[in-house]
C-alpha positions as CSV (number, residue, x, y, z in Angstrom):
1,X,-148.3,191.5,-215.9
2,X,-150.3,194.7,-216.2
3,X,-150.1,197.5,-213.6
4,X,-153.5,196.4,-212.2
5,X,-152.4,192.8,-212.0
6,X,-149.2,193.8,-210.2
7,X,-151.2,195.8,-207.7
8,X,-153.6,192.9,-207.1
9,X,-150.6,190.7,-206.4
10,X,-149.3,192.9,-203.6
11,X,-150.2,191.8,-200.0
12,X,-149.4,193.9,-197.0
13,X,-149.6,193.7,-193.2
14,X,-151.8,196.3,-191.6
15,X,-148.8,198.2,-190.5
16,X,-148.1,201.9,-191.3
17,X,-147.0,205.3,-190.1
18,X,-149.7,207.9,-189.6
19,X,-149.2,211.6,-189.9
20,X,-151.3,214.8,-189.6
21,X,-151.1,217.6,-192.2
22,X,-150.6,221.0,-190.8
23,X,-152.4,222.4,-193.8
24,X,-155.2,220.2,-195.2
25,X,-155.2,219.3,-198.9
26,X,-154.0,216.6,-201.2
27,X,-150.4,216.3,-202.2
28,X,-149.3,217.3,-205.7
29,X,-148.0,214.8,-208.2
30,X,-144.8,216.8,-208.3
31,X,-144.3,216.4,-204.5
32,X,-144.8,212.7,-204.7
33,X,-142.5,212.2,-207.7
34,X,-139.8,214.2,-205.9
35,X,-140.2,211.9,-202.9
36,X,-140.1,208.8,-205.0
37,X,-136.9,210.0,-206.7
38,X,-135.4,210.7,-203.3
39,X,-136.4,207.3,-201.9
40,X,-135.0,205.4,-204.9
41,X,-131.6,206.9,-205.5
42,X,-130.0,203.5,-205.2
43,X,-132.4,201.7,-207.5
44,X,-131.2,199.2,-210.1
45,X,-132.8,199.8,-213.5
46,X,-136.4,201.1,-214.0
47,X,-139.0,200.9,-211.2
48,X,-140.9,197.6,-211.0
49,X,-144.1,199.4,-210.3
50,X,-144.8,203.2,-210.1
51,X,-148.2,204.7,-209.5
52,X,-148.5,208.4,-208.7
53,X,-151.6,209.9,-207.2
54,X,-154.3,207.4,-208.2
55,X,-157.8,208.4,-207.0
56,X,-159.9,205.8,-205.2
57,X,-163.3,205.9,-203.4
58,X,-163.2,203.5,-200.4
59,X,-166.1,201.4,-199.0
60,X,-167.0,204.2,-196.5
61,X,-167.3,206.8,-199.4
62,X,-164.0,208.4,-198.4
63,X,-162.0,209.8,-201.3
64,X,-158.2,209.1,-201.2
65,X,-155.3,209.2,-203.5
66,X,-152.7,206.5,-203.3
67,X,-149.2,206.3,-204.7
68,X,-146.8,203.3,-204.7
69,X,-143.3,202.7,-205.8
70,X,-141.5,199.3,-206.0
71,X,-137.9,199.0,-207.1
72,X,-134.9,196.8,-207.1
73,X,-131.5,197.6,-205.7
74,X,-128.1,195.8,-205.2
75,X,-126.5,195.4,-201.9
76,X,-123.0,194.1,-200.9
77,X,-123.3,191.2,-198.5
78,X,-122.1,192.0,-195.0
79,X,-119.6,189.1,-194.9
80,X,-117.3,190.4,-197.8
81,X,-115.1,193.4,-197.9
82,X,-115.4,194.3,-201.5
83,X,-118.2,193.6,-204.0
84,X,-117.5,190.5,-206.2
85,X,-119.3,189.8,-209.4
86,X,-122.2,187.5,-208.8
87,X,-121.9,187.9,-205.1
88,X,-124.3,190.8,-204.8
89,X,-127.6,190.6,-203.0
90,X,-130.7,191.8,-205.0
91,X,-133.3,193.4,-202.7
92,X,-136.7,194.9,-203.3
93,X,-138.0,198.1,-201.6
94,X,-141.4,199.7,-201.6
95,X,-143.1,202.9,-200.4
96,X,-146.8,203.4,-200.4
97,X,-148.3,206.8,-199.7
98,X,-152.1,207.0,-198.9
99,X,-153.2,210.6,-199.1
100,X,-156.3,211.6,-197.0
101,X,-157.2,215.3,-197.1
102,X,-156.1,215.9,-193.5
103,X,-153.9,212.8,-192.8
104,X,-151.1,210.9,-194.5
105,X,-150.5,207.1,-194.2
106,X,-147.1,205.6,-195.2
107,X,-146.1,202.0,-195.5
108,X,-142.5,201.2,-196.5
109,X,-139.8,198.6,-196.6
110,X,-136.1,199.2,-197.1
111,X,-136.7,202.9,-197.5
112,X,-134.7,205.4,-195.4
113,X,-134.1,208.6,-197.5
114,X,-137.4,210.5,-197.0
115,X,-136.7,212.5,-193.9
116,X,-137.1,215.8,-195.7
117,X,-140.5,214.8,-196.9
118,X,-141.7,213.6,-193.5
119,X,-140.5,216.8,-191.8
120,X,-143.5,218.5,-193.4
121,X,-146.0,216.5,-191.4
122,X,-146.7,216.0,-187.7
123,X,-146.7,212.5,-186.1
124,X,-149.7,211.6,-184.1
125,X,-149.7,213.1,-180.6
126,X,-148.8,210.9,-177.7
127,X,-152.3,211.1,-176.2
128,X,-153.9,210.1,-179.4
129,X,-151.6,207.0,-179.9
130,X,-152.3,205.9,-176.3
131,X,-156.0,206.3,-176.4
132,X,-157.5,205.2,-179.7
133,X,-157.1,201.5,-179.0
134,X,-157.6,201.7,-175.2
135,X,-161.0,200.5,-174.0
136,X,-162.5,199.5,-170.7
137,X,-161.5,195.8,-171.2
138,X,-158.2,196.4,-172.9
139,X,-155.3,194.3,-171.8
140,X,-151.8,195.9,-171.9
141,X,-149.6,193.0,-172.8
142,X,-146.2,194.5,-173.6
143,X,-144.4,197.8,-173.0
144,X,-141.0,199.2,-173.7
145,X,-140.0,202.6,-172.2
146,X,-137.2,205.1,-172.2
147,X,-135.9,206.6,-168.9
148,X,-135.8,210.4,-168.5
149,X,-133.3,210.0,-165.7
150,X,-130.3,212.2,-166.5
151,X,-127.8,210.1,-164.6
152,X,-125.3,208.4,-166.9
153,X,-125.5,205.3,-164.6
154,X,-129.3,204.9,-164.8
155,X,-131.1,202.1,-166.6
156,X,-131.9,203.7,-169.9
157,X,-134.6,201.3,-171.2
158,X,-137.0,198.8,-169.8
159,X,-139.3,196.2,-171.3
160,X,-142.2,194.5,-169.5
161,X,-144.5,191.7,-170.7
162,X,-147.5,190.0,-169.1
163,X,-151.0,188.9,-170.0
164,X,-152.1,192.2,-168.5
165,X,-149.5,194.6,-167.1
166,X,-152.2,196.8,-165.5
167,X,-152.8,194.0,-162.9
168,X,-149.2,193.6,-161.8
169,X,-147.2,196.8,-162.5
170,X,-147.4,199.7,-160.0
171,X,-148.1,203.1,-161.7
172,X,-145.8,204.8,-159.1
173,X,-142.6,206.0,-160.7
174,X,-143.8,205.6,-164.3
175,X,-143.9,209.4,-164.7
176,X,-140.2,209.2,-165.1
177,X,-140.4,207.0,-168.2
178,X,-141.5,207.8,-171.8
179,X,-143.6,205.1,-173.3
180,X,-141.9,203.9,-176.5
181,X,-143.9,200.9,-177.7
182,X,-147.0,199.1,-176.4
183,X,-148.9,196.0,-177.5
184,X,-152.6,196.0,-176.5
185,X,-155.3,193.3,-176.8
186,X,-159.0,194.0,-177.3
187,X,-160.8,190.6,-177.5
188,X,-159.4,189.0,-180.6
189,X,-157.6,192.1,-181.9
190,X,-154.0,192.8,-181.0
191,X,-152.3,196.1,-182.0
192,X,-148.7,197.1,-181.5
193,X,-148.1,200.9,-181.3
194,X,-144.7,202.7,-181.7
195,X,-145.7,205.8,-179.8
196,X,-142.6,207.9,-180.7
197,X,-142.6,207.0,-184.4
198,X,-146.4,207.2,-185.0
199,X,-146.5,203.6,-186.3
200,X,-149.6,201.4,-185.9
201,X,-149.4,197.7,-186.5
202,X,-152.5,195.5,-186.3
203,X,-151.1,192.0,-185.8
204,X,-152.5,189.4,-188.2
205,X,-152.1,187.9,-191.6
206,X,-151.3,189.9,-194.7
207,X,-154.1,191.3,-196.8
208,X,-154.7,192.5,-200.3
209,X,-153.9,196.1,-201.2
210,X,-157.5,197.1,-201.2
211,X,-157.9,195.7,-197.7
212,X,-154.9,197.7,-196.6
213,X,-156.4,200.9,-197.9
214,X,-159.7,200.2,-196.0
215,X,-157.8,199.4,-192.8
216,X,-155.9,202.7,-193.2
217,X,-159.2,204.6,-193.6
218,X,-160.8,202.9,-190.6
219,X,-157.8,203.8,-188.5
220,X,-157.9,207.4,-189.7
221,X,-161.6,207.6,-188.7
222,X,-160.6,206.4,-185.2
223,X,-158.0,209.2,-185.0
224,X,-160.5,211.8,-186.2
225,X,-163.0,210.6,-183.5
226,X,-160.4,210.5,-180.7
227,X,-161.5,211.7,-177.3
228,X,-159.1,212.1,-174.4
229,X,-159.3,209.4,-171.8
230,X,-157.4,208.4,-168.7
231,X,-156.0,204.9,-169.0
232,X,-153.2,202.8,-167.5
233,X,-150.9,204.5,-170.1
234,X,-151.7,207.9,-168.6
235,X,-149.3,207.0,-165.8
236,X,-146.3,207.6,-168.1
237,X,-144.7,211.0,-168.8
238,X,-146.8,213.0,-171.2
239,X,-145.4,215.7,-173.5
240,X,-146.4,219.3,-173.9
241,X,-146.3,221.5,-177.0
242,X,-142.7,222.5,-177.6
243,X,-143.6,225.4,-179.9
244,X,-145.5,227.2,-177.1
245,X,-142.6,227.1,-174.7
246,X,-139.6,227.3,-177.1
247,X,-138.9,231.0,-176.4
248,X,-138.7,230.5,-172.6
249,X,-136.3,227.6,-172.7
250,X,-132.7,228.1,-171.6
251,X,-130.8,224.8,-171.8
252,X,-128.4,224.1,-168.9
253,X,-127.2,220.5,-169.4
254,X,-127.4,217.5,-171.8
255,X,-126.9,213.8,-171.5
256,X,-126.1,212.2,-174.8
257,X,-127.5,208.7,-174.7
258,X,-125.3,206.4,-176.6
259,X,-127.0,203.0,-176.0
260,X,-128.6,202.9,-179.4
261,X,-125.2,203.3,-181.2
262,X,-123.6,200.7,-178.9
263,X,-126.4,198.3,-179.6
264,X,-125.7,198.7,-183.4
265,X,-122.1,197.8,-182.7
266,X,-123.2,194.7,-180.7
267,X,-125.5,193.6,-183.6
268,X,-122.6,194.1,-186.1
269,X,-124.6,196.7,-188.0
270,X,-121.8,199.2,-188.1
271,X,-119.0,198.4,-190.5
272,X,-116.6,201.3,-189.8
273,X,-116.2,204.9,-188.7
274,X,-114.1,207.5,-190.4
275,X,-113.3,211.2,-190.7
276,X,-113.9,212.6,-194.2
277,X,-111.4,215.4,-194.8
278,X,-111.0,217.5,-197.9
279,X,-107.4,218.4,-198.9
280,X,-107.3,220.5,-202.1
281,X,-109.1,218.5,-204.7
282,X,-108.8,215.2,-202.8
283,X,-111.2,213.6,-200.3
284,X,-109.3,211.7,-197.6
285,X,-110.9,209.1,-195.3
286,X,-109.2,208.4,-192.0
287,X,-110.6,205.5,-190.0
288,X,-111.0,206.1,-186.2
289,X,-112.0,204.1,-183.1
290,X,-115.5,205.5,-182.5
291,X,-115.8,203.8,-179.1
292,X,-112.9,205.8,-177.8
293,X,-114.5,209.1,-179.0
294,X,-117.9,208.2,-177.5
295,X,-116.4,207.5,-174.1
296,X,-115.8,211.3,-173.8
297,X,-119.6,211.9,-173.9
298,X,-120.9,209.3,-171.5
299,X,-121.8,211.7,-168.7
300,X,-123.9,214.8,-168.2
301,X,-122.4,217.8,-170.0
302,X,-122.8,221.4,-169.0
303,X,-124.3,223.9,-171.5
304,X,-122.8,227.4,-171.7
305,X,-125.0,230.2,-173.1
306,X,-123.3,232.6,-175.5
307,X,-124.6,235.1,-178.1
308,X,-127.6,233.2,-179.6
309,X,-125.8,229.9,-179.2
310,X,-125.6,227.2,-176.5
311,X,-122.2,225.5,-176.4
312,X,-121.9,222.0,-174.9
313,X,-118.8,221.9,-172.7
314,X,-116.6,218.9,-173.4
315,X,-112.9,218.0,-173.8
316,X,-112.6,217.2,-177.5
317,X,-115.3,218.8,-179.7
318,X,-115.1,222.5,-179.0
319,X,-117.7,223.6,-181.5
320,X,-120.5,221.2,-180.3
321,X,-123.6,223.2,-179.6
322,X,-127.4,223.1,-179.3
323,X,-129.8,224.8,-181.7
324,X,-133.5,225.4,-180.8
325,X,-135.3,224.9,-184.1
326,X,-139.0,225.7,-184.6
327,X,-140.1,222.1,-184.1
328,X,-137.2,220.4,-182.2
329,X,-133.8,220.8,-180.6
330,X,-130.8,219.5,-182.5
331,X,-127.0,219.2,-182.0
332,X,-124.6,221.0,-184.4
333,X,-120.8,220.8,-184.9
334,X,-118.7,221.4,-188.1
335,X,-116.1,219.0,-186.8
336,X,-118.6,216.1,-186.0
337,X,-120.3,216.6,-189.4
338,X,-117.1,215.2,-190.9
339,X,-117.2,212.0,-188.7
340,X,-119.1,209.3,-190.5
341,X,-120.6,205.9,-189.6
342,X,-120.8,203.4,-192.4
343,X,-123.4,200.6,-191.9
344,X,-123.4,197.1,-193.2
345,X,-126.3,198.2,-195.5
346,X,-123.7,200.5,-197.3
347,X,-125.5,203.6,-196.0
348,X,-123.2,206.2,-194.6
349,X,-124.2,209.1,-192.3
350,X,-122.5,211.7,-190.2
351,X,-122.6,210.6,-186.6
352,X,-124.3,214.0,-185.6
353,X,-127.1,213.2,-188.0
354,X,-127.5,209.7,-186.4
355,X,-127.7,211.2,-182.9
356,X,-130.2,213.8,-184.1
357,X,-132.4,211.3,-186.0
358,X,-132.5,208.8,-183.2
359,X,-133.3,211.5,-180.5
360,X,-130.4,210.2,-178.4
361,X,-130.2,213.0,-175.8
362,X,-131.9,214.4,-172.7
363,X,-131.8,218.1,-172.0
364,X,-132.5,220.1,-168.8
365,X,-133.3,223.8,-168.6
366,X,-133.0,226.7,-166.1
367,X,-136.7,225.9,-165.3
368,X,-136.3,222.5,-163.6
369,X,-139.8,221.5,-164.4
370,X,-139.0,221.1,-168.1
371,X,-137.0,218.3,-169.7
372,X,-136.5,217.5,-173.4
373,X,-136.3,213.8,-174.4
374,X,-137.1,211.8,-177.6
375,X,-137.7,215.1,-179.5
376,X,-140.5,216.0,-177.1
377,X,-140.8,218.5,-174.3
378,X,-142.1,217.3,-171.0
379,X,-143.1,219.1,-167.9
380,X,-142.6,217.4,-164.6
381,X,-144.3,219.3,-161.7
382,X,-143.2,216.7,-159.2
383,X,-139.6,218.0,-158.8
384,X,-140.5,221.4,-157.2
385,X,-143.9,220.2,-156.0
386,X,-142.3,217.5,-153.8
387,X,-139.4,219.4,-152.2
388,X,-140.4,218.3,-148.6
389,X,-140.4,214.6,-149.7
390,X,-137.0,215.1,-151.5
391,X,-135.4,216.7,-148.5
392,X,-136.5,213.8,-146.3
393,X,-133.5,211.7,-147.6
394,X,-131.1,214.3,-146.2
395,X,-129.8,213.6,-142.7
396,X,-127.9,216.4,-140.9
397,X,-124.6,215.6,-139.2
398,X,-122.8,218.6,-137.5
399,X,-119.6,216.5,-137.4
400,X,-119.3,217.0,-141.1
401,X,-118.6,220.7,-140.6
402,X,-115.2,219.7,-139.2
403,X,-113.9,217.1,-141.6
404,X,-110.8,218.2,-143.5
405,X,-110.3,215.3,-146.0
406,X,-111.9,212.2,-147.4
407,X,-109.5,209.6,-145.9
408,X,-106.9,211.5,-143.9
409,X,-103.2,210.9,-143.8
410,X,-101.7,207.4,-143.5
411,X,-98.8,206.0,-141.5
412,X,-97.5,202.4,-141.3
413,X,-98.8,202.1,-137.7
414,X,-102.3,203.6,-138.4
415,X,-105.0,201.3,-137.1
416,X,-108.0,203.7,-137.8
417,X,-108.9,206.4,-140.2
418,X,-108.4,209.9,-138.8
419,X,-111.4,211.3,-137.0
420,X,-111.3,214.5,-139.1
421,X,-111.8,212.5,-142.3
422,X,-115.1,211.5,-143.9
423,X,-114.0,207.8,-143.6
424,X,-113.3,208.4,-139.9
425,X,-116.7,210.0,-139.4
426,X,-118.5,207.1,-141.1
427,X,-116.8,204.5,-138.9
428,X,-117.2,206.5,-135.7
429,X,-120.9,207.1,-136.3
430,X,-122.2,204.1,-138.1
431,X,-119.9,201.1,-137.5
432,X,-121.6,200.3,-134.1
433,X,-124.9,199.7,-135.9
434,X,-123.7,196.6,-137.7
435,X,-122.5,193.1,-136.9
436,X,-120.0,193.3,-139.8
437,X,-118.5,196.5,-141.2
438,X,-116.1,196.4,-144.1
439,X,-113.8,199.0,-145.8
440,X,-114.2,198.1,-149.4
441,X,-112.4,201.2,-150.8
442,X,-110.1,201.0,-153.8
443,X,-109.8,198.1,-156.3
444,X,-113.2,197.2,-157.8
445,X,-115.1,198.6,-154.9
446,X,-118.8,198.2,-154.3
447,X,-118.8,201.0,-151.8
448,X,-116.3,202.8,-149.5
449,X,-117.8,200.9,-146.5
450,X,-120.3,198.1,-146.3
451,X,-122.5,197.4,-143.2
452,X,-124.2,194.1,-142.5
453,X,-126.7,193.1,-139.8
454,X,-129.8,190.8,-139.6
455,X,-132.0,193.6,-140.9
456,X,-130.0,195.4,-143.6
457,X,-127.3,195.5,-146.2
458,X,-125.9,199.0,-146.4
459,X,-123.5,200.7,-148.8
460,X,-121.7,203.9,-147.7
461,X,-120.2,206.1,-150.4
462,X,-118.1,209.0,-149.1
463,X,-116.7,212.2,-150.7
464,X,-114.9,215.2,-149.4
465,X,-114.6,218.4,-151.5
466,X,-113.9,222.0,-150.7
467,X,-116.5,223.1,-153.2
468,X,-120.0,224.5,-152.5
469,X,-123.0,223.2,-154.4
470,X,-120.8,221.6,-157.0
471,X,-123.0,219.6,-159.5
472,X,-120.0,217.8,-161.0
473,X,-118.8,216.6,-157.5
474,X,-122.3,215.5,-156.7
475,X,-122.6,213.7,-160.0
476,X,-119.5,211.7,-159.2
477,X,-120.8,210.4,-155.9
478,X,-124.3,209.7,-157.3
479,X,-122.8,207.8,-160.2
480,X,-120.7,205.7,-157.9
481,X,-123.8,204.8,-155.9
482,X,-126.0,204.0,-158.9
483,X,-123.5,201.8,-160.7
484,X,-123.2,199.6,-157.6
485,X,-126.9,199.2,-156.8
486,X,-126.8,195.7,-158.3
487,X,-124.0,194.7,-155.9
488,X,-126.3,195.0,-152.9
489,X,-127.2,191.4,-154.0
490,X,-123.9,190.1,-155.4
491,X,-123.7,187.1,-157.7
492,X,-121.7,184.0,-156.6
493,X,-118.8,184.7,-159.0
494,X,-117.9,187.9,-157.2
495,X,-116.9,186.5,-153.8
496,X,-113.4,185.3,-154.6
497,X,-112.1,188.8,-155.4
498,X,-113.6,190.2,-152.2
499,X,-112.3,187.4,-150.0
500,X,-108.7,188.1,-151.1
501,X,-109.2,191.9,-150.7
502,X,-110.9,191.9,-147.4
503,X,-108.2,189.6,-145.8
504,X,-105.6,192.3,-146.5
505,X,-104.6,195.4,-144.6
506,X,-105.6,198.7,-146.0
507,X,-103.0,200.3,-148.4
508,X,-103.2,203.8,-149.8
509,X,-100.7,206.3,-151.2
510,X,-98.1,203.4,-151.2
511,X,-98.4,203.2,-147.5
512,X,-99.5,199.8,-146.0
513,X,-101.3,200.6,-142.8
514,X,-102.4,198.4,-139.9
515,X,-106.0,199.2,-140.7
516,X,-107.9,195.9,-141.1
517,X,-110.4,195.8,-144.0
518,X,-112.8,194.0,-141.8
519,X,-113.6,196.8,-139.4
520,X,-116.1,194.7,-137.4
521,X,-115.9,190.9,-137.7
522,X,-113.3,188.3,-137.6
523,X,-112.3,187.3,-141.1
524,X,-113.3,187.8,-144.8
525,X,-114.5,184.1,-145.0
526,X,-116.8,184.6,-142.0
527,X,-118.0,188.0,-143.3
528,X,-118.8,186.6,-146.8
529,X,-120.7,183.6,-145.3
530,X,-122.8,186.1,-143.3
531,X,-123.3,188.3,-146.4
532,X,-124.5,185.3,-148.4
533,X,-126.9,184.3,-145.7
534,X,-128.7,187.6,-145.1
535,X,-128.9,188.6,-148.8
536,X,-131.4,185.7,-149.1
537,X,-133.6,187.0,-146.3
538,X,-137.0,188.0,-147.9
539,X,-137.4,191.1,-145.7
540,X,-133.8,192.3,-145.8
541,X,-133.5,196.1,-146.2
542,X,-131.1,197.3,-148.8
543,X,-129.7,200.8,-148.1
544,X,-127.5,203.4,-149.9
545,X,-125.9,206.0,-147.7
546,X,-124.1,209.0,-149.4
547,X,-121.8,210.9,-147.1
548,X,-120.6,214.4,-148.3
549,X,-119.3,217.6,-146.7
550,X,-119.9,220.0,-149.6
551,X,-123.6,220.5,-149.2
552,X,-125.6,221.9,-146.3
553,X,-129.2,220.8,-145.9
554,X,-130.4,224.2,-144.8
555,X,-128.6,226.0,-147.5
556,X,-129.9,223.5,-150.1
557,X,-133.4,223.9,-148.8
558,X,-133.0,227.7,-149.1
559,X,-131.9,227.5,-152.7
560,X,-134.6,225.0,-153.7
561,X,-137.2,227.3,-152.2
562,X,-135.8,230.2,-154.3
563,X,-135.9,227.9,-157.3
564,X,-139.6,227.2,-156.6
565,X,-140.3,230.9,-156.2
566,X,-138.6,231.7,-159.5
567,X,-135.9,233.8,-157.9
568,X,-132.4,234.3,-159.3
569,X,-129.3,233.3,-157.3
570,X,-125.7,232.6,-158.1
571,X,-125.7,228.8,-157.9
572,X,-129.0,228.4,-159.8
573,X,-127.8,226.1,-162.6
574,X,-125.8,224.0,-160.2
575,X,-128.8,223.6,-157.9
576,X,-131.0,222.6,-160.8
577,X,-128.6,219.8,-161.8
578,X,-128.3,218.7,-158.2
579,X,-132.1,218.5,-158.0
580,X,-132.2,216.3,-161.1
581,X,-129.4,214.1,-159.7
582,X,-131.3,213.7,-156.4
583,X,-134.5,212.8,-158.3
584,X,-132.6,210.3,-160.5
585,X,-131.1,208.7,-157.3
586,X,-134.5,208.4,-155.6
587,X,-136.1,207.0,-158.8
588,X,-133.3,204.4,-159.3
589,X,-133.2,203.3,-155.7
590,X,-137.0,203.0,-155.7
591,X,-136.9,200.6,-158.7
592,X,-134.1,198.6,-157.0
593,X,-136.2,198.4,-153.8
594,X,-133.5,200.3,-151.9
595,X,-133.7,203.0,-149.2
596,X,-131.5,206.0,-149.8
597,X,-130.0,208.6,-147.4
598,X,-127.7,211.6,-147.9
599,X,-125.7,212.6,-144.8
600,X,-124.5,216.2,-145.0
601,X,-123.8,219.4,-143.0
602,X,-126.8,220.9,-141.2
């Protein structure tokens, strides 16, 4: 076939990535050839088709230059360890670059090595992506979103689908989520948008290469004629320009989100993980258990500011740090740069590069209104703007001024928890409000105490510390509450364990006391029967109570007001983290239709 015949034989979906050029002008042939060379390093033989910077005038008299590369490469099947003759898979890859003077459109398949090329261009802004296909009669059929919640126990991602989500999804709480993908319907046209990757996919049959060029041009015209509008998608978090605020950002904490890597493990996409070490002239590879390493990073990590460097405090990688680049924030570590992930596709990358490419981290700053997520900077005015509402969940208890321990001391003849302990305070103050009150502490606990009556199911989580405004102590108790939200409505397979546990006397520090697990009620069987009954009530209230002695409501209110006024104070970074944890707790409980209260010192 001639080159023209090959091109006519290509059919493509109307699916491509759209970028904006910072400096208008057409790309040079040299730049395109360099990109094609980078993209096809694994090609087998000569390219099957290669066209570089071919001019074309489209139907709307728009001048473009298109370039396309198609090549063959060999891949080892995922079900064999070493490549065997005649067992190889032959695959095809293509990249098509459509060059408008101010915009760039890229369609590709099985292409992954063009990150340096793409870094020269800007993806479409969030507001553009969410507006150009939104009309008055648009139906929003499917959404996926990423959570900005910095708690390691929060639900990280959500997907929703309906004929029109605008009719049955409340916009309240959506500001805490970043829109990831959306499918919209306008009459007979359905379009899927990947907001964070600037990809537009018009659903439908494949078309000729010329039709694909014209669709790209029509989409670029929509982008050029974009006008801001408020739609249902405006309820989600919207980004601000990182460059404008870069110099005022001081990172204070980071949550490395590992769900994407874990998902690749689940889908058997990761073959192995290894350290690549150079010893003299030799390169040595030592395989490791990556899951064990990742477990050290599954919680919020504090960032320590040094001389022009932001170190991420952790137990195993001492040189892990943040770097504020001109366009984004990335992680750096010489040690982690030697730790590689090898995929079933035979591609092999340092894990640090994978984390940076996939934007798998959330960063907070000394200005609590800023948060960095998915390579974008967001400003959330609600945190400091809603201090009165946030403080409503705090309930003052003067008795907590006098507690000296979490559970007190134990004797073999003890029948109650000591009154000077947090457990004793909880039982003395709250037990009377419930028909059944259970001590569920230790083992696979749902809460330290559980209260049941005809109106509510309540979980009490208690913690005693001698610290003051400790973010890490607060994070522990918040994490305990969040991970057990689902247990407010237990599944049927969980009851056997609880029946055995609740029938026993309380044992701690190797001392078996005379404290019954069922603090109010007759037996575990009776208690569980009651729990099963009321959890099915349509109007039952679910409640989470956190009981702590290391925070004073008035002192916290004072610090939060200083934070709002921009004042400096000793516990500033700790209070910022505590504020984010409170916001995360409120958000997660709202989604779980659960009331939340924090009992603390006045």
